[in-house]
C-alpha positions as CSV (number, residue, x, y, z in Angstrom):
1,M,-12.4,7.6,-11.5
2,L,-10.5,4.6,-12.7
3,G,-8.5,2.2,-10.5
4,L,-8.6,-1.6,-9.7
5,V,-7.4,-4.5,-11.7
6,G,-9.0,-8.0,-12.1
7,C,-10.2,-10.3,-9.4
8,G,-10.7,-14.0,-8.7
9,E,-13.2,-14.9,-6.0
10,E,-12.2,-17.4,-3.3
11,P,-15.1,-17.8,-0.7
12,A,-14.2,-19.4,2.6
13,R,-16.4,-20.1,5.5
14,R,-15.1,-19.7,9.1
15,G,-16.5,-21.5,12.1
16,D,-17.4,-20.9,15.8
17,G,-15.6,-18.0,17.5
18,D,-14.5,-16.4,14.2
19,A,-17.3,-13.8,14.3
20,G,-16.0,-12.4,17.5
21,A,-12.4,-12.5,16.3
22,A,-13.5,-10.7,13.1
23,A,-15.2,-8.0,15.2
24,D,-12.2,-7.7,17.4
25,A,-9.9,-7.3,14.4
26,A,-12.3,-4.6,13.1
27,G,-12.0,-2.7,16.4
28,L,-15.8,-3.1,17.0
29,D,-17.8,-3.2,20.3
30,L,-20.2,-6.1,19.6
31,G,-22.6,-4.4,22.0
32,E,-22.9,-1.5,19.7
33,L,-23.5,-3.6,16.6
34,T,-27.3,-3.6,17.2
35,R,-27.7,0.0,16.2
36,D,-29.4,1.2,13.0
37,A,-28.9,-1.2,10.1
38,A,-27.7,1.5,7.8
39,A,-24.9,2.7,10.0
40,D,-21.3,2.6,8.9
41,V,-18.3,2.5,11.3
42,D,-14.6,2.9,10.7
43,A,-12.8,-0.4,10.6
44,G,-10.0,-0.8,13.0
45,A,-9.7,2.8,13.9
46,T,-8.9,4.1,17.4
47,A,-10.4,7.3,18.9
48,D,-7.7,9.5,17.3
49,G,-8.0,7.9,13.9
50,A,-4.9,5.7,14.1
51,L,-4.8,2.0,13.3
52,P,-4.3,-0.3,16.3
53,G,-0.6,-0.8,17.0
54,D,0.5,2.4,15.1
55,G,2.4,5.2,16.9
56,A,4.0,3.2,19.7
57,V,4.4,5.0,23.0
58,P,7.8,5.2,24.6
59,S,8.5,2.8,27.4
60,D,8.6,5.6,29.9
61,G,4.8,6.1,29.4
62,G,5.1,9.6,28.0
63,A,3.6,10.8,24.7
64,A,5.2,9.5,21.5
65,R,7.8,12.0,20.1
66,P,8.3,12.7,16.4
67,E,11.0,10.7,14.7
68,V,14.2,12.8,14.0
69,C,15.5,11.4,10.7
70,D,19.3,11.7,11.3
71,S,19.7,11.1,15.1
72,G,20.4,7.4,15.2
73,T,17.6,7.1,17.8
74,D,14.1,5.7,17.7
75,E,12.3,8.8,19.1
76,D,8.8,7.6,18.3
77,A,9.4,4.1,19.7
78,D,8.0,2.2,16.7
79,G,11.0,0.0,16.2
80,R,12.3,1.8,13.2
81,I,15.2,4.3,13.2
82,D,15.9,7.3,11.0
83,C,15.5,6.6,7.3
84,A,14.0,3.1,8.0
85,D,11.1,4.9,9.7
86,D,8.0,5.6,7.5
87,D,7.9,9.1,9.0
88,C,11.1,9.8,7.2
89,W,10.7,7.9,3.9
90,S,9.5,10.8,1.8
91,G,12.5,13.1,2.5
92,V,15.0,13.7,-0.2
93,D,17.9,13.0,2.2
94,C,16.5,9.6,3.1
95,A,16.0,8.9,-0.6
96,A,19.7,9.3,-1.0
97,V,20.3,7.0,1.9
98,H,18.0,4.3,0.5
99,V,19.6,4.5,-3.0
100,A,23.1,4.2,-1.4
101,T,22.1,0.8,0.0
102,L,21.7,-0.5,-3.5
103,T,24.1,1.5,-5.6
104,P,26.7,3.7,-3.7
105,G,28.2,6.7,-5.3
106,L,25.1,8.2,-7.1
107,T,23.8,11.7,-6.5
108,A,20.3,13.1,-6.8
109,C,19.6,14.6,-10.2
110,H,16.7,16.0,-12.3
111,D,13.4,17.2,-10.8
112,P,11.3,14.6,-9.0
113,V,8.2,13.2,-10.8
114,L,5.0,13.5,-8.8
115,R,2.2,11.0,-9.8
116,S,-1.2,12.0,-8.5
117,V,-4.1,9.7,-7.8
118,A,-5.6,10.8,-11.2
119,D,-2.3,10.0,-12.9
120,E,-2.1,6.5,-11.4
121,D,-5.7,5.8,-12.3
122,A,-5.3,6.8,-15.9
123,A,-2.2,4.6,-16.2
124,C,-3.9,1.5,-14.9
125,P,-5.7,0.5,-18.2
126,A,-2.7,1.7,-20.2
127,V,-0.4,-0.8,-18.6
128,G,-2.8,-3.7,-19.4
129,T,-2.9,-7.3,-18.2
130,P,0.4,-8.7,-16.9
131,L,1.9,-11.5,-19.1
132,G,0.7,-14.9,-17.9
133,S,-2.0,-13.4,-15.6
134,E,-5.2,-15.4,-15.1
135,Y,-7.0,-12.2,-14.1
136,P,-8.2,-9.6,-16.6
137,T,-7.4,-5.9,-16.1
138,V,-10.5,-4.1,-14.7
139,C,-9.9,-0.6,-13.3
140,A,-12.1,1.2,-10.7
141,G,-11.7,4.0,-8.2
142,E,-11.8,2.1,-4.9
143,V,-8.1,2.4,-3.9
144,D,-6.2,5.7,-4.3
145,V,-2.6,5.3,-5.3
146,S,-0.1,8.2,-5.6
147,A,3.7,8.2,-6.1
148,T,6.9,10.2,-6.0
149,I,9.9,9.2,-8.2
150,R,13.4,10.6,-7.6
151,F,16.3,10.1,-10.0
152,F,20.0,9.4,-9.1
153,C,22.9,9.9,-11.5
154,D,26.4,8.6,-11.9
155,A,29.5,10.8,-12.4
156,D,28.6,11.1,-16.1
157,S,25.2,12.5,-15.3
158,D,23.4,9.4,-16.5
159,V,20.5,8.2,-14.5
160,R,21.3,4.8,-13.0
161,A,18.8,4.4,-10.2
162,V,15.3,5.5,-9.2
163,W,13.7,5.9,-5.8
164,I,10.0,5.3,-5.8
165,S,7.6,6.1,-2.9
166,E,4.1,4.9,-3.4
167,L,1.0,5.3,-1.1
168,A,-2.1,3.2,-1.5
169,V,-5.0,4.6,0.5
170,L,-7.3,1.7,1.4
171,P,-11.0,2.1,2.3
172,Q,-12.0,-0.1,5.2
173,R,-15.5,-0.2,6.7
174,N,-18.2,-2.1,8.5
175,V,-21.8,-1.9,7.5
176,M,-24.7,-3.2,9.6
177,L,-26.9,-5.6,7.6
178,G,-29.1,-6.4,10.6
179,A,-29.3,-6.3,14.4
180,R,-26.6,-8.9,14.7
181,R,-25.1,-9.2,11.3
182,F,-22.6,-7.0,9.6
183,E,-20.3,-6.8,6.5
184,R,-16.6,-5.9,6.9
185,T,-14.4,-4.9,3.9
186,Y,-10.7,-4.7,4.3
187,Y,-7.4,-5.2,2.4
188,E,-4.1,-7.0,2.8
189,H,-0.9,-7.7,0.8
190,S,-1.0,-11.0,-0.9
191,F,1.6,-9.4,-3.1
192,V,2.8,-5.8,-3.3
193,L,4.6,-5.1,-6.5
194,D,2.9,-7.5,-8.8
195,Y,4.3,-6.7,-12.2
196,E,6.6,-4.3,-14.1
197,R,7.2,-3.6,-17.8
198,T,10.2,-1.8,-19.1
199,R,10.4,-0.4,-22.6
200,M,13.8,0.6,-24.3
201,G,13.2,1.9,-27.8
202,A,11.5,-0.9,-29.8
203,A,12.3,-3.5,-27.2
204,S,10.0,-4.3,-24.3
205,F,10.3,-6.9,-21.5
206,S,8.1,-7.7,-18.5
207,R,8.9,-9.3,-15.1
208,M,7.6,-9.5,-11.6
209,G,8.4,-6.2,-9.9
210,P,11.4,-5.7,-7.6
211,S,10.8,-6.3,-3.9
212,P,10.1,-3.1,-1.9
213,L,13.0,-1.8,0.2
214,Y,10.4,-0.8,2.9
215,E,6.7,-1.1,3.3
216,A,4.5,-0.4,6.3
217,R,0.8,0.0,7.2
218,T,0.2,3.6,8.2
219,T,-2.9,5.5,9.3
220,D,-3.4,6.5,5.6
221,G,-3.0,3.0,4.1
222,V,0.1,1.2,2.8
223,A,3.3,3.1,2.2
224,I,5.9,1.4,-0.1
225,V,9.5,2.5,-0.9
226,T,11.3,0.8,-3.8
227,V,14.8,1.4,-5.1
228,R,15.8,-0.1,-8.5
229,T,18.6,0.4,-11.1
230,V,17.5,1.7,-14.5
231,E,18.9,2.8,-17.9
232,P,18.5,6.3,-19.3
233,G,15.5,6.6,-21.5
234,A,13.7,3.6,-20.2
235,S,9.9,3.7,-19.8
236,I,8.8,2.0,-16.6
237,E,5.2,0.7,-15.9
238,R,4.3,-0.8,-12.6
239,L,1.2,-2.4,-11.1
240,L,0.5,-2.7,-7.4
241,G,-1.3,-5.8,-6.0
242,L,-3.6,-6.2,-3.0
243,A,-6.1,-8.7,-1.8
244,R,-9.6,-7.3,-0.9
245,I,-11.5,-9.4,1.7
246,V,-15.3,-9.0,2.3
247,S,-16.5,-10.8,5.5
248,I,-20.2,-11.4,6.3
249,V,-20.3,-11.8,10.1
250,D,-23.3,-13.4,11.7
251,L,-23.2,-13.1,15.5
252,D,-26.1,-15.5,16.0
253,L,-24.5,-18.6,14.4
254,P,-21.6,-17.5,15.1
255,M,-19.6,-17.6,11.9
256,S,-18.4,-15.6,9.0
257,M,-18.3,-16.0,5.2
258,D,-15.2,-14.5,3.5
259,T,-14.8,-13.6,-0.1
260,R,-11.2,-12.8,-1.3
261,S,-10.6,-10.9,-4.5
262,N,-7.0,-10.6,-5.8
263,L,-6.7,-7.0,-7.2
264,R,-4.2,-5.1,-9.2
265,V,-4.5,-1.4,-8.3
266,G,-3.4,1.7,-10.3
267,A,-0.1,1.9,-12.1
268,T,3.0,4.0,-11.6
269,Q,4.2,5.0,-15.0
270,F,7.2,7.2,-15.9
271,T,10.1,7.6,-18.3
272,V,13.7,7.8,-17.1
273,P,15.4,11.0,-18.3
């Protein structure tokens, strides 16, 4: 499977106390890190599979309730209400709410476009290297990206805005290299929407992509919602950017060696009706 784009290596050494901090950030019990050297453990996962800090519990101590997307109340106590909550982002009603924040008066039109992981992977090499980028385009299958695009029209039935929901599923893991030494791999946003190219007939122009309206870390990865204005017939090509960090943690020194790779992952590619 295809996927990632270009990387520049930036190793950095961290000093005393960072090994324990790295292990804490990974959600690891250091007392259990002496088990079999080939063992893998989930990075940063709680017993129910959620990432630390996700799914806040209401202040009354009861179980978190599902978010109701049109109530005006933060039922799941995560600090986000209704269509600003990632539990509600994918709904068509919330798509209309999001678009109205940018361009009021538009209505949903045309069938949504669903971009699978395979679609996003295939588009990655087709989009190519962003103009002025110091990193070559290299695609692999490490991060799974999928997307949904919804279109919104004006009174003349011309598409004037699109709502794009993207999900990047990020593999994170810790691998034991020895009795007191392990390797942790994880990802962060050094940039989210890195690049976008628009084609209109024979013309083509490129730019840094528009800032996301919403983005959040979820139990699945990184969820991103972007709303942008468009012209009918335009072809849009977008690359997502992440930073991959590999830490070698040695508990006997204690220290860790980090290698950061700037990556461009999969491409959301579609044509405006």
